[in-house]
C-alpha positions as CSV (number, residue, x, y, z in Angstrom):
1,M,2.1,0.5,24.0
2,H,4.4,1.5,27.1
3,D,7.9,3.4,26.0
4,N,10.4,1.9,28.4
5,A,9.3,-1.6,26.9
6,M,10.5,-0.2,23.3
7,A,13.1,1.6,24.4
8,Q,14.1,-1.3,26.0
9,L,13.9,-3.5,23.0
10,S,14.7,-1.3,20.5
11,E,18.1,-1.3,20.4
12,H,17.8,-4.8,19.7
13,F,15.8,-4.9,17.2
14,G,16.9,-3.2,14.1
15,D,19.6,-5.2,13.8
16,I,16.9,-8.5,14.1
17,L,14.9,-7.3,11.5
18,S,18.1,-6.2,9.4
19,A,19.3,-9.6,10.1
20,C,16.2,-11.4,8.9
21,E,16.3,-9.0,5.4
22,D,20.3,-10.2,5.2
23,R,18.8,-13.8,5.7
24,G,16.2,-13.0,2.6
25,M,13.0,-13.2,4.7
26,Q,10.3,-10.8,3.3
27,R,8.3,-8.5,5.7
28,P,6.2,-7.9,7.3
29,F,7.4,-9.3,9.6
30,I,4.9,-10.4,13.0
31,V,8.0,-10.3,15.6
32,C,6.8,-11.8,19.1
33,A,9.3,-10.9,22.6
34,A,8.8,-13.3,25.7
35,S,10.6,-12.6,29.0
36,P,10.7,-14.7,31.6
37,N,9.0,-12.8,33.5
38,G,5.8,-13.1,31.6
39,S,6.4,-9.7,29.7
40,V,5.6,-10.1,26.2
41,L,5.7,-7.7,23.1
42,C,3.8,-9.2,19.7
43,V,4.4,-6.4,16.3
44,R,3.9,-6.5,12.8
45,A,7.0,-4.6,11.5
46,N,5.8,-3.3,8.2
47,P,7.5,-2.7,4.9
48,D,8.9,1.0,3.8
49,G,9.8,2.2,7.3
50,E,6.1,2.3,8.7
51,E,5.3,2.4,11.8
52,P,5.1,-0.8,13.3
53,D,1.5,-2.0,14.3
54,V,0.9,-3.5,18.3
55,L,-0.9,-6.5,17.9
56,A,-0.3,-7.9,21.8
57,E,1.7,-6.8,24.9
58,H,1.6,-7.7,28.4
59,Y,4.3,-5.9,31.0
60,D,5.0,-7.1,34.0
61,A,5.8,-4.4,36.7
62,H,9.7,-4.9,36.0
63,M,9.0,-4.8,32.3
64,F,11.3,-7.5,30.9
65,R,14.1,-9.0,31.8
66,L,16.7,-11.1,30.6
67,P,17.2,-13.8,28.4
68,I,14.8,-12.5,25.9
69,T,13.6,-14.9,23.4
70,V,12.1,-13.0,20.0
71,M,10.7,-15.5,17.2
72,V,10.3,-13.7,13.8
73,L,8.1,-14.6,10.9
74,D,7.9,-13.7,7.8
75,Q,5.4,-13.6,5.1
76,T,6.2,-16.5,3.2
77,G,6.2,-18.5,6.6
78,E,10.4,-18.0,7.5
79,A,11.4,-18.5,11.5
80,V,13.4,-17.8,12.8
81,R,14.4,-17.5,17.0
82,I,16.5,-14.8,18.8
83,T,18.1,-15.0,22.5
84,I,18.7,-11.4,23.7
85,T,21.4,-12.0,26.9
86,V,23.8,-9.7,28.5
87,K,26.7,-11.4,26.3
88,G,24.3,-9.8,23.0
89,V,22.4,-11.3,20.5
90,A,22.1,-14.8,19.3
91,F,20.7,-16.3,16.3
92,H,19.1,-20.0,16.9
């Protein structure tokens, strides 16, 4: 995985995953992030602090561009869509 891509998203991922757990969603989560320029990162967020597994990734030369749309799916089929913008993170 390209280190810059994860650095761009990691500051928000922890908060997003915690918010999903607060909503009662259950790990492992499948987390897919997509940018309008075609950059995509899809990971399995494992339980118990294990490192995530990269499932798919593709990066434009400019990495992720805002807004970034994130979809989180839990093991029960519950899903949530999140948008990351310059103003912050919004759950839909």
